[in-house]
KELOLO-244612 format. One record per residue (C-alpha): residue in three letters; z, x, y; residue number from 1. Coordinates in steps of 0.2 Angstrom, whole numbers. Layout:
r;zz;xx;yy;k
ALA;Z;X;Y;NUM .
...
***
This chain:
r;zz;xx;yy;k
MET;53;-94;-28;1 .
GLY;67;-96;-15;2 .
LYS;74;-84;-3;3 .
THR;91;-85;-14;4 .
ALA;82;-79;-28;5 .
ILE;74;-66;-21;6 .
LEU;91;-59;-16;7 .
LEU;99;-60;-34;8 .
GLY;103;-44;-44;9 .
ILE;111;-33;-34;10 .
SER;128;-29;-37;11 .
LEU;143;-37;-28;12 .
TYR;151;-21;-25;13 .
LEU;136;-14;-14;14 .
LEU;132;-31;-6;15 .
SER;150;-33;0;16 .
ALA;153;-13;6;17 .
PHE;140;-12;20;18 .
LEU;150;-9;37;19 .
VAL;142;-7;53;20 .
ALA;151;10;56;21 .
ASP;149;27;50;22 .
GLU;159;42;49;23 .
GLY;157;55;61;24 .
HIS;149;60;76;25 .
HIS;131;51;81;26 .
HIS;116;51;88;27 .
SER;104;35;92;28 .
MET;86;41;90;29 .
THR;78;30;104;30 .
ALA;71;44;116;31 .
GLU;55;46;106;32 .
GLU;55;26;100;33 .
LEU;57;32;82;34 .
GLY;73;20;78;35 .
THR;90;22;78;36 .
VAL;99;32;65;37 .
HIS;116;39;62;38 .
PHE;117;52;48;39 .
SER;135;62;50;40 .
THR;134;81;44;41 .
SER;146;95;45;42 .
CYS;132;106;54;43 .
SER;133;112;71;44 .
PRO;136;100;84;45 .
ARG;120;107;94;46 .
VAL;109;100;80;47 .
GLU;115;84;77;48 .
THR;101;76;88;49 .
GLU;86;86;78;50 .
PHE;94;80;62;51 .
ASN;94;64;66;52 .
ARG;78;64;72;53 .
GLY;71;72;55;54 .
VAL;79;58;47;55 .
ALA;70;45;58;56 .
LEU;56;53;53;57 .
LEU;58;53;36;58 .
HIS;61;34;37;59 .
SER;43;32;43;60 .
PHE;36;43;31;61 .
TRP;30;56;45;62 .
TYR;34;69;33;63 .
GLU;24;85;42;64 .
GLU;36;81;57;65 .
ALA;51;79;47;66 .
GLU;49;94;39;67 .
LYS;46;105;54;68 .
THR;62;96;62;69 .
PHE;73;102;48;70 .
ARG;66;118;49;71 .
LYS;70;120;66;72 .
VAL;89;113;63;73 .
ALA;90;127;47;74 .
LYS;82;140;61;75 .
GLU;96;135;73;76 .
ASP;111;134;62;77 .
SER;110;144;45;78 .
LYS;126;137;38;79 .
CYS;118;121;39;80 .
ALA;116;113;21;81 .
MET;108;99;23;82 .
ALA;94;105;33;83 .
ASN;88;112;16;84 .
TRP;92;95;10;85 .
GLY;81;88;24;86 .
ILE;68;100;22;87 .
ALA;67;97;1;88 .
MET;68;77;6;89 .
SER;49;79;16;90 .
LEU;42;86;1;91 .
TYR;46;70;-9;92 .
HIS;33;58;-2;93 .
GLN;40;44;-13;94 .
LEU;30;31;-15;95 .
TRP;12;37;-17;96 .
GLU;11;56;-21;97 .
TYR;18;65;-36;98 .
PRO;23;84;-34;99 .
GLU;15;100;-41;100 .
ASP;25;111;-49;101 .
LYS;22;122;-32;102 .
THR;31;109;-24;103 .
LEU;46;107;-37;104 .
ALA;50;124;-37;105 .
GLU;50;126;-19;106 .
GLY;62;109;-17;107 .
ASP;72;119;-33;108 .
GLU;74;133;-23;109 .
LEU;78;126;-5;110 .
LEU;92;114;-13;111 .
THR;100;126;-23;112 .
LYS;103;138;-8;113 .
ALA;111;121;0;114 .
GLU;123;121;-16;115 .
ALA;126;138;-10;116 .
LEU;133;134;8;117 .
LYS;147;125;13;118 .
ALA;146;107;13;119 .
THR;157;92;12;120 .
PRO;160;82;-6;121 .
ARG;148;69;4;122 .
GLU;135;80;7;123 .
GLN;136;89;-9;124 .
GLU;131;72;-16;125 .
TYR;117;71;-7;126 .
ILE;112;89;-11;127 .
ARG;115;83;-31;128 .
ALA;107;69;-31;129 .
LEU;90;76;-25;130 .
HIS;92;92;-36;131 .
ALA;90;77;-48;132 .
TYR;73;74;-44;133 .
PHE;68;94;-41;134 .
GLY;77;102;-53;135 .
LYS;75;110;-69;136 .
ALA;76;96;-85;137 .
PRO;93;94;-92;138 .
GLN;97;102;-108;139 .
GLY;88;92;-123;140 .
LYS;78;84;-112;141 .
LYS;59;90;-114;142 .
ASP;47;78;-105;143 .
TYR;55;79;-88;144 .
ASP;41;70;-79;145 .
HIS;40;61;-63;146 .
ALA;46;44;-68;147 .
SER;60;52;-77;148 .
ARG;64;64;-61;149 .
ALA;63;49;-49;150 .
THR;74;38;-61;151 .
ALA;88;53;-60;152 .
TYR;87;53;-42;153 .
SER;90;35;-40;154 .
GLU;103;35;-52;155 .
ALA;112;49;-44;156 .
MET;110;41;-26;157 .
GLU;116;22;-33;158 .
GLN;132;34;-36;159 .
VAL;133;41;-18;160 .
ALA;130;23;-10;161 .
LEU;146;15;-20;162 .
HIS;157;32;-17;163 .
HIS;152;31;2;164 .
ALA;149;12;6;165 .
ASP;153;14;23;166 .
ASP;138;27;24;167 .
ARG;122;16;27;168 .
GLU;109;31;26;169 .
ALA;115;32;8;170 .
VAL;114;13;3;171 .
VAL;95;14;11;172 .
PHE;89;30;2;173 .
TYR;96;22;-13;174 .
ALA;85;7;-9;175 .
LEU;69;17;-5;176 .
SER;72;28;-22;177 .
LEU;75;10;-32;178 .
LEU;55;7;-26;179 .
ALA;49;23;-31;180 .
SER;57;20;-49;181 .
GLN;51;3;-53;182 .
PRO;42;3;-69;183 .
PRO;23;4;-68;184 .
HIS;16;-11;-72;185 .
ASP;32;-21;-68;186 .
THR;28;-39;-66;187 .
THR;46;-44;-63;188 .
PHE;49;-33;-49;189 .
VAL;66;-31;-53;190 .
ASN;68;-15;-42;191 .
ARG;58;-23;-27;192 .
LYS;70;-37;-29;193 .
LYS;85;-28;-28;194 .
ALA;79;-16;-14;195 .
ALA;77;-32;-4;196 .
ALA;94;-39;-7;197 .
ILE;102;-23;-2;198 .
LEU;91;-19;14;199 .
GLU;93;-38;19;200 .
LYS;108;-35;22;201 .
VAL;106;-20;29;202 .
PHE;95;-26;41;203 .
ALA;106;-42;48;204 .
ASP;118;-30;54;205 .
ASP;108;-17;60;206 .
PRO;90;-22;65;207 .
ASN;85;-9;73;208 .
HIS;84;5;58;209 .
PRO;68;10;53;210 .
GLY;70;12;36;211 .
VAL;76;-5;33;212 .
ALA;62;-13;41;213 .
HIS;49;-1;34;214 .
TYR;56;-3;15;215 .
LEU;59;-21;16;216 .
ILE;40;-22;20;217 .
HIS;38;-10;5;218 .
SER;49;-21;-7;219 .
TYR;40;-37;-2;220 .
ASP;21;-30;-4;221 .
LYS;16;-42;-17;222 .
PRO;9;-58;-15;223 .
GLN;23;-68;-23;224 .
LEU;37;-60;-10;225 .
ALA;25;-56;5;226 .
GLN;31;-72;13;227 .
TYR;50;-65;13;228 .
GLY;42;-49;24;229 .
LEU;37;-56;39;230 .
SER;52;-52;49;231 .
ALA;54;-36;45;232 .
ALA;33;-34;46;233 .
ARG;36;-41;65;234 .
SER;50;-31;68;235 .
TYR;45;-12;63;236 .
ALA;34;-8;75;237 .
LYS;44;-12;90;238 .
ILE;58;-2;81;239 .
ALA;48;15;81;240 .
PRO;33;14;90;241 .
ALA;31;31;92;242 .
ALA;28;33;73;243 .
PRO;8;30;69;244 .
HIS;14;22;50;245 .
ALA;26;12;59;246 .
LEU;13;3;68;247 .
HIS;2;2;52;248 .
MET;12;-4;39;249 .
PRO;17;-22;45;250 .
SER;-1;-24;41;251 .
HIS;3;-23;22;252 .
ILE;11;-40;24;253 .
PHE;0;-47;38;254 .
ALA;-16;-44;24;255 .
ARG;-6;-51;9;256 .
LEU;-4;-69;20;257 .
GLY;-21;-67;30;258 .
LEU;-14;-65;47;259 .
TRP;-32;-56;53;260 .
GLN;-30;-53;70;261 .
GLU;-11;-48;67;262 .
ASP;-17;-35;53;263 .
ILE;-30;-30;64;264 .
ASP;-20;-27;80;265 .
SER;-7;-16;69;266 .
ASN;-21;-4;64;267 .
LEU;-30;-3;80;268 .
ALA;-14;2;87;269 .
SER;-10;13;70;270 .
ILE;-27;22;73;271 .
ALA;-24;25;92;272 .
ALA;-8;31;90;273 .
THR;-13;45;75;274 .
ARG;-28;49;87;275 .
LYS;-13;53;103;276 .
THR;-1;63;92;277 .
ALA;-17;73;84;278 .
ALA;-20;79;99;279 .
MET;-2;85;103;280 .
HIS;-5;94;87;281 .
MET;7;83;76;282 .
GLY;5;80;58;283 .
ASP;-3;67;49;284 .
ALA;-19;66;59;285 .
SER;-28;59;42;286 .
HIS;-17;45;42;287 .
GLN;-30;36;52;288 .
PHE;-41;34;36;289 .
HIS;-28;22;27;290 .
ALA;-26;12;43;291 .
MET;-46;10;43;292 .
ASP;-45;5;26;293 .
PHE;-35;-10;31;294 .
LEU;-44;-14;48;295 .
VAL;-61;-15;37;296 .
TYR;-54;-27;26;297 .
ALA;-47;-38;40;298 .
TYR;-64;-36;49;299 .
LEU;-73;-42;34;300 .
GLN;-62;-58;31;301 .
SER;-65;-62;49;302 .
GLY;-83;-61;51;303 .
ARG;-84;-46;62;304 .
GLU;-96;-35;53;305 .
ALA;-104;-28;66;306 .
GLU;-87;-20;70;307 .
VAL;-86;-12;51;308 .
LEU;-102;-4;55;309 .
LYS;-93;6;67;310 .
GLU;-81;11;57;311 .
ILE;-90;17;45;312 .
GLN;-99;27;60;313 .
GLU;-83;33;63;314 .
LEU;-80;42;47;315 .
ASP;-92;55;50;316 .
GLY;-84;62;67;317 .
ILE;-66;65;56;318 .
LYS;-72;70;40;319 .
LYS;-66;87;41;320 .
LEU;-47;79;44;321 .
ASP;-47;77;23;322 .
ASP;-62;78;14;323 .
ASP;-56;68;-3;324 .
GLU;-51;53;11;325 .
TRP;-67;54;19;326 .
ALA;-76;51;3;327 .
TYR;-63;37;-2;328 .
SER;-68;29;12;329 .
VAL;-84;30;14;330 .
ALA;-87;23;-4;331 .
LYS;-76;10;-2;332 .
PHE;-81;3;16;333 .
LYS;-99;5;12;334 .
SER;-96;-4;-5;335 .
LEU;-88;-18;-1;336 .
TYR;-97;-20;13;337 .
ASP;-113;-25;4;338 .
LEU;-103;-33;-10;339 .
GLU;-92;-46;1;340 .
LEU;-107;-51;12;341 .
HIS;-119;-53;-5;342 .
ARG;-132;-38;1;343 .
TRP;-137;-35;-19;344 .
GLU;-152;-24;-15;345 .
ASP;-143;-15;-3;346 .
ALA;-127;-11;-15;347 .
MET;-141;-4;-26;348 .
LYS;-146;9;-13;349 .
LEU;-130;15;-12;350 .
GLN;-130;36;-17;351 .
PRO;-115;45;-25;352 .
LEU;-108;56;-14;353 .
ALA;-110;75;-19;354 .
GLY;-94;86;-25;355 .
ASP;-81;80;-35;356 .
HIS;-78;64;-31;357 .
ARG;-77;53;-45;358 .
PHE;-67;40;-40;359 .
PRO;-77;37;-24;360 .
ASN;-90;38;-34;361 .
GLY;-84;26;-48;362 .
MET;-85;15;-33;363 .
ILE;-101;18;-29;364 .
TYR;-109;14;-47;365 .
TYR;-98;-2;-47;366 .
ALA;-106;-8;-33;367 .
ARG;-121;-3;-38;368 .
ALA;-120;-11;-56;369 .
ILE;-114;-29;-48;370 .
GLY;-128;-29;-37;371 .
ALA;-141;-25;-52;372 .
ALA;-134;-38;-62;373 .
ARG;-131;-52;-49;374 .
THR;-151;-49;-46;375 .
GLY;-154;-49;-65;376 .
LYS;-160;-32;-68;377 .
ILE;-151;-30;-83;378 .
ASP;-155;-14;-90;379 .
VAL;-151;-5;-72;380 .
ALA;-134;-15;-73;381 .
ARG;-129;-7;-91;382 .
LYS;-136;10;-83;383 .
TYR;-125;9;-70;384 .
VAL;-107;4;-81;385 .
GLN;-110;18;-91;386 .
GLU;-112;29;-77;387 .
ILE;-94;22;-75;388 .
GLU;-88;25;-91;389 .
LYS;-92;41;-89;390 .
ILE;-82;45;-73;391 .
ARG;-66;36;-82;392 .
ALA;-68;46;-96;393 .
SER;-69;62;-87;394 .
LEU;-54;59;-77;395 .
VAL;-42;52;-91;396 .
ALA;-48;70;-99;397 .
ASP;-43;80;-84;398 .
GLY;-24;71;-85;399 .
LYS;-28;58;-70;400 .
GLN;-22;44;-79;401 .
GLU;-18;31;-65;402 .
ALA;-36;35;-56;403 .
GLY;-44;32;-72;404 .
GLU;-37;16;-75;405 .
GLY;-44;11;-57;406 .
VAL;-61;16;-63;407 .
GLU;-57;5;-81;408 .
TRP;-56;-10;-71;409 .
MET;-71;-7;-60;410 .
GLY;-80;-5;-77;411 .
LYS;-74;-21;-85;412 .
GLU;-77;-32;-68;413 .
ALA;-94;-23;-68;414 .
GLY;-96;-28;-87;415 .
ALA;-92;-47;-84;416 .
TRP;-106;-47;-72;417 .
LEU;-117;-37;-83;418 .
ALA;-112;-51;-99;419 .
LEU;-116;-65;-88;420 .
ALA;-133;-57;-83;421 .
GLY;-137;-54;-101;422 .
GLY;-136;-72;-107;423 .
LYS;-117;-69;-112;424 .
GLY;-107;-80;-98;425 .
ASP;-93;-84;-110;426 .
GLU;-92;-66;-113;427 .
GLY;-91;-62;-97;428 .
LEU;-79;-76;-91;429 .
LYS;-67;-70;-104;430 .
SER;-68;-52;-98;431 .
MET;-66;-55;-78;432 .
ARG;-53;-68;-82;433 .
ALA;-42;-55;-91;434 .
VAL;-42;-44;-76;435 .
ALA;-39;-59;-67;436 .
ASP;-24;-62;-77;437 .
ASP;-17;-43;-76;438 .
GLU;-20;-44;-58;439 .
ASP;-11;-60;-53;440 .
ALA;4;-55;-64;441 .
GLU;5;-39;-56;442 .
GLY;2;-44;-39;443 .
ASP;-10;-31;-37;444 .
GLN;-21;-33;-21;445 .
ALA;-40;-30;-24;446 .
ALA;-52;-27;-12;447 .
ILE;-61;-42;-19;448 .
PRO;-49;-53;-31;449 .
ALA;-55;-55;-50;450 .
ARG;-49;-72;-49;451 .
GLU;-62;-74;-35;452 .
MET;-76;-67;-43;453 .
LEU;-73;-77;-60;454 .
GLY;-74;-93;-48;455 .
ASP;-91;-86;-43;456 .
MET;-97;-83;-61;457 .
LEU;-94;-102;-64;458 .
MET;-103;-107;-48;459 .
GLN;-117;-97;-56;460 .
MET;-116;-106;-72;461 .
ASN;-115;-122;-64;462 .
ARG;-97;-127;-68;463 .
PRO;-90;-131;-51;464 .
GLN;-74;-141;-55;465 .
GLU;-69;-126;-65;466 .
ALA;-75;-115;-52;467 .
GLU;-64;-124;-38;468 .
ALA;-48;-120;-47;469 .
GLU;-49;-102;-49;470 .
TYR;-55;-100;-30;471 .
GLU;-39;-111;-27;472 .
THR;-27;-99;-39;473 .
SER;-35;-84;-30;474 .
LEU;-33;-92;-13;475 .
LYS;-13;-93;-16;476 .
ALA;-11;-74;-18;477 .
ASN;-25;-70;-6;478 .
PRO;-23;-83;8;479 .
ASN;-39;-84;23;480 .
ARG;-50;-72;13;481 .
PHE;-68;-76;17;482 .
ASN;-77;-78;1;483 .
GLY;-63;-87;-6;484 .
LEU;-64;-99;6;485 .
ALA;-81;-102;7;486 .
GLY;-81;-101;-13;487 .
ALA;-72;-117;-13;488 .
ALA;-79;-127;0;489 .
ARG;-96;-124;-10;490 .
ALA;-87;-130;-27;491 .
ALA;-80;-145;-19;492 .
GLU;-97;-148;-7;493 .
LYS;-104;-149;-26;494 .
LEU;-91;-160;-33;495 .
GLY;-94;-172;-20;496 .
LYS;-77;-170;-12;497 .
GLN;-83;-169;6;498 .
GLU;-64;-168;13;499 .
GLN;-59;-154;4;500 .
ALA;-76;-146;6;501 .
GLU;-72;-150;26;502 .
GLY;-54;-142;24;503 .
PHE;-60;-126;16;504 .
TYR;-74;-124;28;505 .
GLY;-60;-129;43;506 .
GLN;-50;-115;38;507 .
LEU;-64;-102;37;508 .
LEU;-70;-106;53;509 .
LYS;-52;-104;60;510 .
ALA;-50;-86;50;511 .
CYS;-65;-81;59;512 .
ALA;-62;-89;76;513 .
GLY;-71;-78;92;514 .
SER;-82;-68;79;515 .
ASN;-100;-69;82;516 .
SER;-104;-67;64;517 .
GLU;-121;-77;57;518 .
ARG;-115;-76;38;519 .
PRO;-124;-91;30;520 .
GLU;-108;-99;24;521 .
LEU;-101;-98;44;522 .
LYS;-119;-107;49;523 .
GLN;-113;-120;34;524 .
ALA;-96;-125;39;525 .
ARG;-102;-129;57;526 .
LEU;-116;-139;52;527 .
MET;-103;-150;40;528 .
LEU;-90;-152;54;529 .
ALA;-101;-152;69;530 .
SER;-101;-173;64;531 .
LYS;-83;-172;64;532 .
***
C-alpha cells in the first residue's frame, strides 16, 4: 500500500482548510517540554498558560495531571467555561477506557455548568460536542452505549473542525475522535486512514504539536500501516520528553517493525520518567506496567532473557500501585517467558493468582495447557482448556465481553495444540489457521502470533514446506520475531535450502546482537554461519 493510498478518504474541505494561524492569544508549551500547543479561549489572560498546559497534557494522555491543571484554571477563573470542558475531557480516556455511569454523570454535570457560563460560539461548539458523549441519550434512543456516544462526539467534532478550519486544536481532537469511534473488528481501517490523512497535513505544518505525532502513531498502529508511522514515532519523544507516555508511545511502532533496541530505549526512558514524576507526586505512576510489557516483549525478541527475569522481580516492588495491572503483568510476563523459551514443563507449573484476576488467570491456564499439550499430557491439557472456557463464560456472564473475547482466543489456540497432541492434527491446524486469519485481518499484535504457532504445528507434523510459508507470512506482520526467524530457518534447513536458512539465521543474530543468550537457536545460527 503506497503512502498516497493511506492519505485517501478525508474530505477535500478539511485538507485544504488547515492553516498555521490560530485565532486569539497564544502560548507555547515549551517550559515543561510537553510540546507546542495554541488554544485560544475567552478566559482570563492570567489562566492562559495553565489552560494550554492542560491541553498539552491531554494530548499525551496524562489525564490525571490534565484534570488537576484544568481544576486550577477553574479555581482561578470561575467564569471560564472551557475549564469545565477541560476537566470533562480529562475524564474521557478515549482509546482505552469506557467511563462508568458515575463518570458519565460527573462529565454531564461539568458540561451543563459550562453551557451556563458565558462563552464564545466556538467554545460553545466544543462544549456541546463533548456533551454529546457525556449527556443523556437523545430522545427515542434507548441503547446509548459507549460506541454510540463516541460516534456522536466524533460527528459533532467534525462540525467544529469544519466551522473553524483555522482552529488546529479542533482538527486534531477530531482526528482523535475518529480513532476512538472506529468500529470494533474493523479490517478496512477506514477511520485510521482518515485520521492519518488529517494528521499528516497538520504534521507537515506543525511538527512540534504533541497530539499530532501521538495520534499518528495510534493511527498507524497496525502491521499493515506501521511503516508510515516511523517519522512520528521518532519525533514524539523529542516533542514532549516530560510526558512518560510520550516516551513510551513510539515503541508501538518500533515493536510493529521489529526495531528492538529503539523499542527497549523508548520504554526504559518511559519507566524512568514515570518513576521520577511519581516521586514528585504527579499522576499515573502505574503507567510503568504498560511500558514494562513492551520492554519484556522486546527483551525476549532480542535474546535478553536475563533482563526479563529482572523485570519480573521488579513487579513485586510496584504491586501497590495497581493490583489489577500487577496481576496482568505477572501472568503475562511469566507465561510469555516460558512459552517463548519453550520451557513447557515450567509453563505447566505456573500458578493461578489469588483474588478476582480472571483474565490474568486465563493467561496462566493458556500457558499451562500449551505446556501440557507440547509434552503429550493430553488429559492435563484438556483440563486446563476447560478452565479457560470457565473463565471466558464467567467474564461474559458479568458483562465483560471484551475480556471474554480475549480469553476465547486463548482457548482456541490451546485447543488447537490439544487437538494436535491427541492425534487430530488437521483439526488443530484448522482451528489455529482460523485464529491466524482473524489476527492478520484485524492487525492484532498478539504476544505470540497464531500464524507463527501454525508454522510450529506444521513442523511438528513434519510438513516443513508449509511451515516455511507460514513463518514467512507471519514475519511480514511481525518482523524480527525470534521464534519466527528461528522457525523459518529450521524449516529451510529441513528442506535443504541452505542459503535461505543462513539468511534467516543471519537476521536472528543481527536482532540479538550484543546479547549473551544461550538459546539453542542462537547456537545453531552461530554454528551454521561460522564457516561463512
